[in-house]
C-alpha positions in Angstrom: 40.2 38.6 86.6 38.6 38.9 83.2 37.0 35.8 81.7 36.4 35.8 77.9 34.0 32.9 76.8 34.0 31.5 73.5 31.8 28.5 72.4 32.1 26.0 69.6 29.3 24.4 67.9 26.9 25.6 70.8 25.2 28.6 71.6 25.9 30.7 75.1 22.9 31.3 76.9 23.0 33.4 80.1 22.6 30.4 82.4 25.6 28.8 80.9 27.6 32.1 81.0 26.7 32.4 84.5 27.7 29.0 85.5 31.3 29.5 83.9 31.8 32.8 85.5 30.7 31.2 88.8 33.0 28.2 88.4 36.2 29.7 86.9 35.6 32.9 88.7 35.8 31.1 91.9 39.4 30.5 91.2 40.0 34.1 91.9 40.6 33.4 95.6 43.8 31.3 94.6 45.1 33.9 92.5 45.0 36.7 95.0 46.4 40.0 93.9 47.8 39.0 90.5 46.2 40.2 87.4 45.4 37.1 85.6 43.3 37.0 82.3 41.1 33.9 81.4 40.2 32.4 78.0 37.6 29.7 78.3 36.4 27.8 75.1 33.3 25.4 75.7 31.6 23.3 73.0 31.1 20.2 70.9 34.4 19.2 69.0 32.1 18.3 66.2 28.5 18.3 65.2 28.5 14.6 64.6 29.7 12.0 66.8 28.6 8.3 66.7 28.5 7.7 70.7 26.4 10.9 71.4 27.2 14.2 72.2 30.8 14.7 73.6 31.5 18.3 75.0 35.0 19.8 75.8 36.1 22.6 77.9 39.6 24.5 77.7 40.8 27.2 79.8 44.0 29.2 79.5 45.0 31.4 82.1 47.6 33.7 81.9 49.4 34.5 85.2 52.9 35.8 86.2 54.1 35.5 82.6 53.0 31.8 82.7 50.4 30.0 80.9 48.5 27.4 82.8 46.2 25.4 80.4 43.7 22.7 81.4 41.2 20.6 79.1 38.6 18.4 79.6 36.1 16.3 77.4 32.8 14.7 79.0 29.3 13.5 78.0 28.0 16.4 80.1 29.1 20.1 79.6 28.9 21.1 83.3 31.0 18.1 84.1 33.6 19.1 81.7 33.6 22.5 83.3 34.1 21.5 86.5 36.9 19.1 85.8 38.6 21.9 84.1 38.4 24.0 87.1 39.6 21.2 89.5 42.7 20.7 87.0 43.5 24.3 87.1 43.1 24.8 90.7 46.0 22.1 91.1 48.1 24.0 88.5 47.6 27.3 90.3 48.5 25.7 93.7 51.6 24.2 92.1 52.5 27.6 90.5 52.0 29.4 93.9 53.9 27.0 95.8 56.9 27.3 93.3 56.9 31.1 93.4 57.0 31.2 97.5 59.6 28.5 97.2 62.0 30.9 94.9 61.2 33.8 97.2 62.3 32.0 100.4 65.4 30.8 98.9 66.6 34.4 98.3 
């Protein structure tokens, strides 16, 4: 699985890149043999926000000809990334259940 990380209004350091690769790469065991392409965008939606820093994380996963997408906003960047991972994990499980159900009907 190939992970492409992009940032918006923040800089990507190696610790943050490793954190994203660890969390999102951890979903690889759910995907299995399928070849998935993951695009991750993290950052601040704007440089000025009245109530403090708000971070967003967005993940697009192409899997089996379908696009799975998850987004999250949080005051902490790491929490936003974990939230996106959890949401995407649920979507992958639902997708795999649908695929196995379709195969068993045939």
